C-alpha positions in Angstrom: 0.0 0.0 0.0 2.9 2.4 0.7 4.4 1.7 -2.7 1.1 2.5 -4.3 0.8 5.7 -2.3 4.4 6.8 -3.4 3.7 6.0 -7.0 0.4 7.9 -6.8 2.2 11.0 -5.4 5.0 10.8 -7.9 2.6 10.5 -10.8 0.6 13.5 -9.7 3.7 15.7 -9.3 5.0 14.6 -12.8 1.6 15.3 -14.3 1.8 18.9 -13.1 5.5 19.6 -13.2 6.2 18.5 -16.8 3.4 20.6 -18.4 4.4 23.7 -16.4 8.1 23.2 -17.1 7.4 22.9 -20.9 5.1 25.9 -20.9 7.8 28.0 -19.0 10.6 26.9 -21.4 8.4 27.7 -24.4 7.5 31.0 -22.9 11.1 32.0 -22.3 12.2 31.0 -25.8 9.3 33.0 -27.2 10.3 36.0 -25.2 13.9 35.7 -26.3 12.8 35.2 -29.9 10.8 38.4 -29.8 13.5 40.4 -28.1 16.3 39.2 -30.4 14.3 40.2 -33.5 13.3 43.5 -32.0 15.6 46.4 -33.2 15.0 48.4 -30.0 16.2 45.5 -27.9 19.3 45.2 -30.1 20.2 48.8 -29.6 19.4 48.6 -25.9 21.3 45.4 -25.4 24.5 46.8 -26.8 24.9 48.8 -23.6 23.1 46.8 -20.9 23.0 43.3 -22.4 24.9 41.6 -19.6 23.0 43.3 -16.8 19.6 42.6 -18.5 20.4 39.0 -19.2 21.4 38.5 -15.5 18.1 40.1 -14.4 16.2 37.9 -16.8 17.9 34.7 -15.7 17.2 35.6 -12.1 13.6 36.2 -12.9 13.4 32.9 -14.7 15.0 31.1 -11.8 12.6 32.7 -9.2 9.6 31.9 -11.5 10.8 28.3 -11.8 11.1 27.9 -8.0 7.7 29.4 -7.5 6.2 27.1 -10.1 7.9 24.1 -8.4 6.6 25.0 -5.0 3.1 25.6 -6.4 3.2 22.3 -8.2 4.4 20.3 -5.1 1.8 21.8 -2.8 -0.9 21.3 -5.3 0.2 17.7 -5.9 0.3 17.0 -2.2 -3.2 18.5 -1.7 -4.6 16.5 -4.7 -2.8 13.4 -3.5 -4.2 13.6 0.1 -7.7 14.1 -1.3 -7.5 11.2 -3.8 -5.8 9.0 -1.2 -8.7 9.5 1.2 -11.1 8.8 -1.6 -9.3 5.9 -3.3 -6.4 4.4 -1.3 -8.2 4.2 2.1 -11.1 2.2 0.6 -8.6 0.0 -1.2 -6.8 -0.6 2.1 -10.1 -1.5 3.7 -10.8 -4.0 0.9 -7.4 -5.5 1.3 -8.0 -5.9 5.0 -11.4 -7.4 4.2 -9.9 -9.8 1.8 -7.3 -10.9 4.4 -10.1 -11.5 6.9 -12.0 -13.7 4.4 -8.8 -15.6 3.6 -8.3 -16.3 7.4 -12.0 -17.4 7.7 -13.2 -14.3 9.6 -16.5 -13.1 8.0 -17.7 -11.0 11.0 -16.4 -7.6 9.9 -17.8 -4.4 8.5 -16.6 -2.2 5.6 -16.8 1.6 6.3 -18.2 3.7 3.5 -16.2 6.8 2.3 -18.9 9.0 0.8 -17.5 8.6 -2.7 -20.2 7.1 -4.9 -18.0 4.9 -7.1 -15.9 3.6 -4.2 -19.0 3.1 -2.0 -20.6 1.0 -4.7 -17.4 -1.1 -4.8 -17.4 -1.5 -1.0 -21.1 -2.3 -1.0 -20.6 -5.0 -3.7 -17.8 -6.5 -1.7 -19.9 -6.4 1.4 -22.7 -8.2 -0.3 -20.3 -10.8 -1.6 -19.0 -11.3 2.0 -22.6 -11.7 3.2 -23.4 -14.3 0.6 -20.2 -16.2 1.4 -21.1 -16.1 5.1 -24.6 -17.5 4.3 -23.0 -20.2 2.2 -20.7 -21.2 5.0 -23.6 -21.3 7.5 -25.6 -23.4 5.0 -22.7 -25.7 4.5 -22.2 -26.2 8.2 -25.9 -26.8 8.7 -26.0 -29.3 5.8 -23.0 -31.1 7.3 -24.7 -31.3 10.7 -27.9 -32.6 9.1 -25.9 -35.1 7.1 -24.2 -36.4 10.2 -27.5 -36.5 12.1 -29.1 -38.3 9.2 -26.4 -41.0 9.1 -26.6 -41.4 12.9 -30.4 -41.9 12.6 -30.1 -44.4 9.8 -27.5 -46.4 11.7 -29.7 -46.4 14.8 -32.8 -47.4 12.9 -31.1 -50.3 11.2 -29.0 -51.4 14.2 -32.1 -51.8 16.4 -34.0 -54.5 14.4 -30.7 -56.1 13.3 -29.6 -56.4 17.0 -33.0 -58.0 17.8 -32.7 -60.4 14.8 -29.2 -61.4 16.0 -30.5 -62.1 19.5 -33.3 -64.3 18.3 -31.1 -66.2 15.8 -28.6 -66.7 18.6 -31.4 -68.0 20.8 -32.3 -70.6 18.1 -28.7 -71.6 17.5 -27.9 -72.0 21.2 -31.0 -74.0 21.9 -32.8 -71.5 24.0 -35.8 -72.0 21.7 -36.1 -75.6 22.7 -39.7 -76.1 21.8 -41.5 -75.9 18.4 -43.7 -73.1 19.8 -40.6 -71.0 20.9 -38.9 -71.6 17.6 -42.0 -70.5 15.7 -42.3 -67.4 17.9 -38.6 -66.6 17.3 -38.9 -67.0 13.6 -42.0 -64.8 13.5 -40.1 -62.1 15.4 -37.1 -62.4 13.0 -39.5 -62.1 10.1 -41.2 -59.0 11.5 -37.8 -57.3 12.3 -36.5 -58.1 8.8 -39.7 -56.5 7.3 -38.9 -53.3 9.4 -35.4 -53.2 8.0 -36.6 -53.7 4.4 -39.3 -51.0 4.8 -36.7 -48.6 6.2 -34.4 -49.2 3.3 -37.3 -48.8 0.8 -38.2 -45.5 2.5 -34.6 -44.3 2.4 -34.4 -45.1 -1.3 -37.7 -43.4 -2.0 -36.7 -40.3 0.1 -33.5 -40.0 -1.9 -35.2 -40.4 -5.3 -37.9 -37.8 -4.3 -35.2 -35.3 -3.2 -33.5 -35.8 -6.6 -36.8 -35.6 -8.6 -36.2 -39.1 -10.0 -39.5 -40.7 -9.0 -41.8 -41.6 -11.9 -45.3 -40.6 -11.1 -48.1 -42.4 -13.0 -50.7 -39.7 -12.9 -54.3 -40.6 -13.8 -57.7 -38.9 -13.2 -59.1 -40.4 -10.0 -62.3 -39.8 -8.1 -60.6 -38.6 -4.9 -63.5 -39.0 -2.4 -64.0 -42.6 -3.4 -60.2 -43.2 -3.4 -59.9 -41.7 0.1 -62.7 -43.9 1.4 -61.0 -47.0 0.0 -57.8 -46.2 1.9 -59.8 -45.7 5.1 -61.5 -49.0 4.7 -58.1 -50.7 4.6 -57.7 -49.7 8.3 -61.1 -50.9 9.5 -59.7 -54.1 11.0 -57.0 -52.2 12.9 -59.5 -49.6 14.1 -61.7 -52.4 15.6 -58.7 -54.3 17.0 -57.4 -51.2 18.9 -60.8 -49.8 19.8 -60.5 -46.6 17.8 -63.6 -44.6 16.9 -63.5 -43.2 13.4 -65.7 -40.4 12.1 -65.8 -40.0 8.3 -67.3 -37.0 6.6 -66.4 -37.1 2.9 -68.4 -35.5 0.1 -70.4 -37.8 -2.1 -69.7 -35.7 -5.2 -67.3 -36.9 -7.9 -64.1 -34.9 -7.6 -61.5 -35.8 -10.3 -57.9 -35.2 -9.4 -54.7 -36.2 -11.2 -53.1 -38.7 -8.9 -50.5 -41.4 -8.7 -52.7 -43.9 -6.8 -49.8 -45.8 -5.2 -47.9 -42.7 -4.0 -51.0 -40.9 -2.7 -52.2 -44.0 -0.9 -48.8 -44.0 0.8 -49.5 -40.4 2.0 -53.0 -41.1 3.3 -52.0 -44.4 4.9 -49.0 -42.8 6.6 -51.1 -40.0 8.2 -53.8 -42.5 9.4 -51.1 -44.8 10.7 -49.5 -42.0 12.7 -52.8 -41.3 14.4 -53.0 -44.9 15.3 -49.4 -45.0 16.5 -49.6 -41.9 18.7 -53.1 -42.5 20.1 -53.9 -42.2 23.8 -54.4 -45.4 25.8 -58.2 -44.9 26.1 -61.0 -43.1 24.2 -59.1 -42.7 20.9 -61.0 -40.9 18.1 -59.9 -40.1 14.6 -61.9 -37.8 12.3 -61.4 -37.7 8.5 -63.1 -35.2 6.3 -62.9 -34.4 2.6 -64.5 -31.4 0.9 -64.4 -29.3 -2.2 -62.8 -25.9 -1.5 -61.3 -23.0 -3.4 -59.4 -24.3 -6.4 -59.2 -27.9 -5.1 -60.0 -30.7 -2.6 -59.2 -30.4 1.1 -58.7 -33.4 3.3 -58.4 -33.2 7.0 -57.2 -35.9 9.4 -57.6 -35.1 13.1 -57.2 -37.1 16.3 -57.2 -36.7 20.0 -53.9 -38.4 20.5 -50.8 -37.3 22.5 -50.2 -34.3 20.2 -46.9 -32.7 19.1 -45.0 -30.0 20.9 -44.6 -26.6 19.3 -40.9 -27.1 18.9 -41.3 -30.5 17.3 -44.1 -29.2 15.0 -41.6 -27.0 13.1 -39.6 -30.0 12.1 -42.0 -32.9 11.6 -41.7 -32.8 7.8 -37.9 -33.1 8.0 -36.3 -36.5 7.2 -35.7 -38.8 10.2 -37.2 -36.2 12.6 -39.2 -37.9 15.3 -39.3 -35.4 18.2 -38.2 -36.2 21.7 -37.6 -39.7 23.0 -40.5 -39.6 25.5 -42.9 -39.3 22.6 -41.3 -41.9 20.4 -39.8 -44.4 22.8 -42.8 -46.7 22.7 -43.4 -46.7 19.0 -41.4 -47.7 15.9 -40.8 -45.7 12.8 -38.1 -44.3 10.6 -39.1 -40.7 10.8 -39.3 -40.6 7.0 -43.1 -40.9 6.5 -44.0 -37.2 6.8 -41.0 -36.1 4.8 -41.9 -38.5 2.0 -45.6 -37.4 2.2 -44.6 -33.8 1.8 -42.5 -34.5 -1.3 -45.4 -36.6 -2.8 -48.1 -34.0 -2.1 -46.0 -31.2 -3.6 -45.2 -33.3 -6.6 -49.0 -33.4 -7.2 -49.1 -29.6 -7.0 -50.6 -29.6 -3.5 -49.8 -28.6 0.0 -49.7 -30.4 3.4 -49.6 -28.7 6.8 -50.2 -29.6 10.4 -51.6 -28.2 13.6 -51.2 -29.8 17.0 -51.3 -29.3 20.8 -49.7 -31.6 23.3 -52.2 -34.0 25.1 -55.0 -32.5 22.9 -54.4 -33.9 19.5 -53.1 -33.4 16.0 -54.6 -32.2 12.7 -53.1 -32.8 9.2 -54.5 -30.9 6.2 -53.9 -31.8 2.6 -54.8 -29.6 -0.4 -54.8 -31.1 -3.9 -55.8 -29.2 -7.0 -58.8 -30.5 -8.9 -59.0 -31.5 -12.5 -57.8 -28.6 -14.8 -55.7 -27.0 -12.1 -51.9 -26.7 -12.5 -50.6 -29.8 -10.7 -48.1 -32.6 -10.8 -49.4 -34.0 -14.0 -47.0 -31.8 -15.9 -44.1 -33.6 -14.2 -45.3 -37.2 -14.8 -42.0 -38.1 -16.5 -39.7 -37.3 -13.6 
């Protein structure tokens, strides 16, 4: 920076000294030229030429010194002004660049009042802000990735550990009766199904995130389709003594759906209500009605509910809230994340409301026939 300042001062001085020096030399030669060709000067110079020439040279010398002083002072003044307007911001930008190089993004760049330099400083400051946001996002992604891997490992290890235990029991002779062996084999089968379902969900979650799931969209009468999904749970409702109230319109409502994927969504939400029910007096209400620009489905229950902190994250992959809520039930924590991807791929929306120890309500909006929905992306 000192080298730049020195060159800056030298260039300003030279820009002023050289023109003034040339003008002075040209002026002197013009004066001499006029005098030499003037007859009066020739007659006058015959007597006083030496004395006049001495006075003229002294005058030129004094004029030259005055010009040099004026040039130097002017150059210094201009240099100080331009330094404050140019070099100071450049020094700030250099310091800012050094801070970024060292990983420090918590600094401010002071504006100078000069429009062009302030625009440069502002652009640099915006770049710093975006870089900081990128660093924060990268750190958050890394944290989420590590948490995701930890959750996957935990969810796979739990059933695998159980399978190993029951297999060891069979091999060691603990299951010494046909009934015990049959029981152990059934448990192993159920645990293996859990692992297989988890791996399927992980694969689907990954494909949905990369938009690589093929959706087979067809026009479906949504009220009838919804009722069919509910009917699949009738045996479980009766087995667990769950009261179900259904209020679905009888009108035909055509919606572009992938039947398999949307069934997954409805079944997942109903299944969550069953999983997180209270011990007694469990009630689930399901309604489906035509609304503005689409069909609205509401699933509500009087289960254990979701805390306000957990409610913000329920659609994130592998998020299952606190252990006290989930310790007694199984699940990968992928269901709602997958459901959100599927609903949005259909051009719809899904959201939830909940209160602890009161219950939870899930709402799904799907555009009706003719609306802009996922049918345009059926080749993903």
